[in-house]
C-alpha positions as CSV (number, residue, x, y, z in Angstrom):
1,M,89.6,10.5,-1.5
2,K,87.6,7.5,-0.5
3,F,84.4,9.4,-0.6
4,L,85.4,10.9,-4.1
5,R,86.1,7.5,-5.3
6,L,82.7,6.2,-4.2
7,V,81.0,9.2,-5.9
8,I,82.7,8.6,-9.1
9,A,81.9,5.0,-9.0
10,S,78.2,5.7,-8.4
11,L,78.1,8.1,-11.2
12,V,79.6,5.8,-13.7
13,Y,77.6,2.8,-12.8
14,S,74.4,5.0,-13.0
15,L,74.9,5.5,-16.8
16,P,71.6,4.6,-18.7
17,L,71.3,1.0,-19.6
18,G,70.6,1.8,-23.1
19,I,74.3,2.9,-23.6
20,D,76.4,0.0,-24.7
21,A,80.1,-0.5,-23.7
22,Q,81.3,1.2,-26.9
23,Q,79.2,4.3,-26.2
24,A,80.3,4.4,-22.6
25,P,83.9,3.3,-22.5
26,L,84.3,4.5,-18.8
27,R,82.1,1.7,-17.7
28,S,84.5,-0.9,-19.1
29,E,87.4,0.6,-17.0
30,F,85.7,-0.4,-13.8
31,N,86.1,-3.9,-12.4
32,A,82.8,-5.4,-11.2
33,E,84.5,-6.9,-8.1
34,L,85.9,-3.4,-7.2
35,A,82.5,-1.9,-7.6
36,H,80.9,-4.4,-5.2
37,D,83.7,-3.5,-2.8
38,D,82.9,0.2,-3.1
39,A,79.2,-0.5,-2.6
40,I,79.8,-2.6,0.5
41,L,82.2,0.0,1.8
42,A,79.6,2.8,1.3
43,M,76.9,0.6,3.1
44,R,79.3,0.4,6.1
45,D,79.6,4.1,6.1
46,G,75.9,4.6,6.0
47,N,76.1,6.0,2.4
48,Y,73.2,3.9,1.2
49,A,72.4,6.1,-1.8
50,I,75.9,5.6,-3.2
51,A,75.6,1.8,-2.7
52,F,72.3,1.8,-4.4
53,C,73.6,3.8,-7.4
54,I,76.5,1.3,-7.8
55,W,74.3,-1.8,-7.4
56,H,71.1,-0.9,-9.2
57,P,72.6,-0.7,-12.9
58,L,74.7,-3.8,-12.2
59,A,71.6,-5.7,-11.0
60,R,69.6,-4.6,-14.0
61,N,72.5,-5.9,-16.2
62,G,72.2,-9.3,-14.6
63,D,74.8,-9.2,-11.9
64,A,73.7,-11.8,-9.2
65,Q,75.5,-10.4,-6.3
66,A,74.1,-6.9,-7.1
67,Q,70.7,-8.4,-7.4
68,Y,71.0,-10.1,-4.0
69,S,72.4,-6.9,-2.4
70,L,69.5,-4.8,-3.8
71,G,67.0,-7.3,-2.4
72,W,68.8,-7.1,1.0
73,M,68.5,-3.3,0.9
74,Y,64.8,-3.4,0.2
75,H,64.2,-6.1,2.8
76,N,65.9,-4.2,5.5
77,G,65.0,-0.6,4.5
78,Y,68.6,0.5,4.1
79,G,68.0,4.0,2.7
80,L,64.9,2.7,1.1
81,R,61.3,2.1,2.1
82,I,61.0,-1.5,3.3
83,D,59.5,-3.4,0.3
84,D,59.6,-7.2,0.5
85,E,57.9,-7.5,-2.9
86,R,60.8,-5.8,-4.6
87,A,63.2,-7.8,-2.4
88,F,61.5,-10.9,-3.5
89,N,61.8,-10.0,-7.2
90,W,65.5,-9.1,-6.9
91,W,66.3,-12.3,-4.9
92,L,64.3,-14.4,-7.5
93,R,66.4,-13.0,-10.3
94,A,69.7,-13.6,-8.2
95,A,68.6,-17.1,-7.5
96,A,68.0,-17.8,-11.1
97,R,71.7,-16.9,-11.8
98,G,72.9,-19.3,-9.0
99,A,73.3,-16.9,-6.0
100,T,73.2,-19.3,-3.0
101,D,72.4,-16.5,-0.5
102,A,69.3,-15.7,-2.6
103,H,68.0,-19.2,-2.4
104,H,68.2,-19.0,1.4
105,A,66.7,-15.5,1.5
106,L,63.7,-16.6,-0.7
107,G,63.2,-19.5,1.8
108,E,63.0,-17.0,4.6
109,L,60.4,-14.9,2.8
110,Y,58.1,-17.9,2.1
111,A,58.6,-19.2,5.6
112,S,57.5,-15.9,7.1
113,G,55.0,-14.7,4.5
114,Q,56.9,-11.4,3.8
115,G,56.4,-10.1,0.2
116,V,54.8,-13.4,-0.8
117,E,52.1,-15.6,0.6
118,Q,53.4,-17.9,3.3
119,N,54.1,-21.4,1.9
120,L,56.2,-23.7,4.0
121,P,56.7,-26.4,1.4
122,I,58.0,-23.8,-1.1
123,A,60.2,-22.4,1.8
124,L,61.6,-25.8,2.4
125,G,62.4,-26.2,-1.2
126,W,64.4,-23.1,-1.3
127,F,66.2,-24.1,1.9
128,I,67.0,-27.5,0.5
129,S,68.3,-25.8,-2.7
130,A,70.6,-23.5,-0.7
131,T,71.7,-26.4,1.5
132,L,72.7,-28.4,-1.5
133,K,74.8,-25.5,-2.6
134,G,76.6,-25.6,0.8
135,H,74.7,-22.8,2.7
136,E,75.3,-23.7,6.3
137,L,72.6,-21.3,7.7
138,A,70.1,-22.8,5.3
139,R,70.9,-26.2,6.6
140,E,70.5,-25.2,10.3
141,T,67.1,-23.4,9.3
142,L,66.0,-26.5,7.5
143,V,66.7,-28.8,10.3
144,S,65.1,-26.5,12.7
145,M,61.9,-26.3,10.6
146,L,61.8,-30.1,10.2
147,T,61.3,-30.5,14.0
148,D,57.9,-28.7,13.5
149,S,54.7,-30.8,13.8
150,D,53.2,-29.1,10.7
151,P,51.9,-32.1,8.5
152,Q,53.1,-30.6,5.2
153,V,56.6,-30.1,6.6
154,Q,56.7,-33.6,8.0
155,K,55.6,-35.1,4.7
156,I,58.5,-33.4,3.0
157,F,60.8,-34.4,5.8
158,Q,59.8,-38.0,5.4
159,Q,60.6,-37.9,1.7
160,I,64.1,-36.4,2.5
161,L,64.8,-39.2,5.0
162,K,63.9,-41.8,2.4
163,S,66.3,-40.3,-0.1
164,D,68.9,-37.4,0.2
165,W,68.6,-37.2,4.0
166,S,72.3,-36.9,4.6
167,L,72.2,-33.3,3.2
168,L,70.7,-32.2,6.6
169,G,73.9,-33.0,8.6
170,T,76.4,-35.6,9.8
171,P,74.9,-39.0,10.4
172,M,75.4,-41.3,13.2
173,Q,74.7,-45.0,13.5
174,V,73.4,-47.6,16.0
175,K,76.4,-49.2,17.8
176,V,74.5,-52.0,19.6
177,D,72.9,-55.0,18.1
178,R,69.3,-53.7,18.6
179,A,68.3,-50.3,19.9
180,N,64.8,-49.1,20.9
181,T,63.6,-45.8,19.7
182,R,60.8,-44.1,21.5
183,S,58.0,-41.6,20.9
184,G,59.6,-39.2,23.5
185,P,62.7,-38.6,25.4
186,G,62.4,-41.1,28.1
187,K,61.9,-44.8,28.9
188,E,58.2,-44.1,29.9
189,F,57.4,-43.5,26.2
190,D,56.3,-46.2,23.8
191,V,58.9,-48.0,21.7
192,I,58.1,-47.2,18.1
193,H,61.0,-48.6,16.1
194,V,63.7,-51.1,16.8
195,L,66.8,-50.4,14.8
196,E,69.6,-52.9,14.0
197,K,73.3,-52.2,14.4
198,G,74.6,-50.0,11.8
199,H,71.4,-48.3,10.9
200,E,72.2,-44.7,10.3
201,V,70.2,-41.8,11.9
202,L,70.3,-38.0,11.6
203,P,70.7,-36.2,15.0
204,M,68.2,-33.3,15.1
205,T,67.8,-32.0,18.6
206,S,68.5,-33.4,22.2
207,E,66.7,-33.4,25.7
208,G,69.0,-34.5,28.5
209,D,70.5,-37.9,27.5
210,W,68.1,-38.5,24.7
211,I,68.5,-37.4,21.0
212,K,65.7,-36.9,18.5
213,V,66.7,-38.5,15.3
214,G,65.5,-38.8,11.7
215,I,65.7,-42.5,10.8
216,S,67.1,-43.1,7.3
217,G,65.1,-45.2,5.0
218,L,62.0,-45.1,7.1
219,G,61.1,-41.4,6.8
220,K,60.4,-41.3,10.5
221,T,61.6,-39.5,13.6
222,A,62.0,-40.9,17.0
223,W,64.0,-40.5,20.3
224,I,66.9,-42.7,21.3
225,F,69.3,-42.8,24.3
226,N,72.6,-41.2,23.3
227,T,74.9,-44.0,24.3
228,L,73.3,-46.2,21.7
229,L,74.8,-44.2,18.9
230,A,78.3,-43.6,17.4
231,P,79.6,-41.6,14.6
232,A,79.0,-43.1,11.2
233,P,82.1,-44.6,9.4
234,G,84.0,-41.7,7.5
235,I,86.9,-39.4,7.6
236,Y,86.9,-37.1,10.7
237,S,89.2,-34.3,11.6
238,V,91.8,-35.0,14.4
239,E,91.3,-32.7,17.3
């Protein structure tokens, strides 16, 4: 019965787009959410053709979830020839309709140069957009990229630190009266900034007892000894 249901769904959703709802009353009997569930189930069972037949007409009719899913099929070659240009086009349509996963996916394409010319600033833009929409993996990817020494990336990072830097993660603050920050993870490295008590920083990565942080307001990064920091004021869950 499950297979029969999937076949029926694929046939109904494969009706020509030129037929409107009045001409094809069967289409209106199907719930879009149920159709997506059927397509996902077909994917899990390896029935990629059925999933495609369900998603493709939905995507052409402007369904963002179906557009994102088709892009994923083309990107990974699920029952199709790998085609990142088509994946890009479907993800771009889905992103325009607010699909957060599509924003992240476009960032990945621009970062790697798959289907489009590699462009790190544009990739960062998509990752930032996805992060603002609450996409956790995009935030992690963004923070990881911002540790890169690429001058274009660092320029954008500096702009973020001067403005909406808190979107990158949970801030901490200096808990002592004055704290030295250094060019590397150790006292043998030069002091590059001295921060006052309460100055907020964004932890990015760590090495031993040292933490590399983005310094809010300055648009700079530096290393600081971990005991000099404390959680920024706010509401935290009780363990």
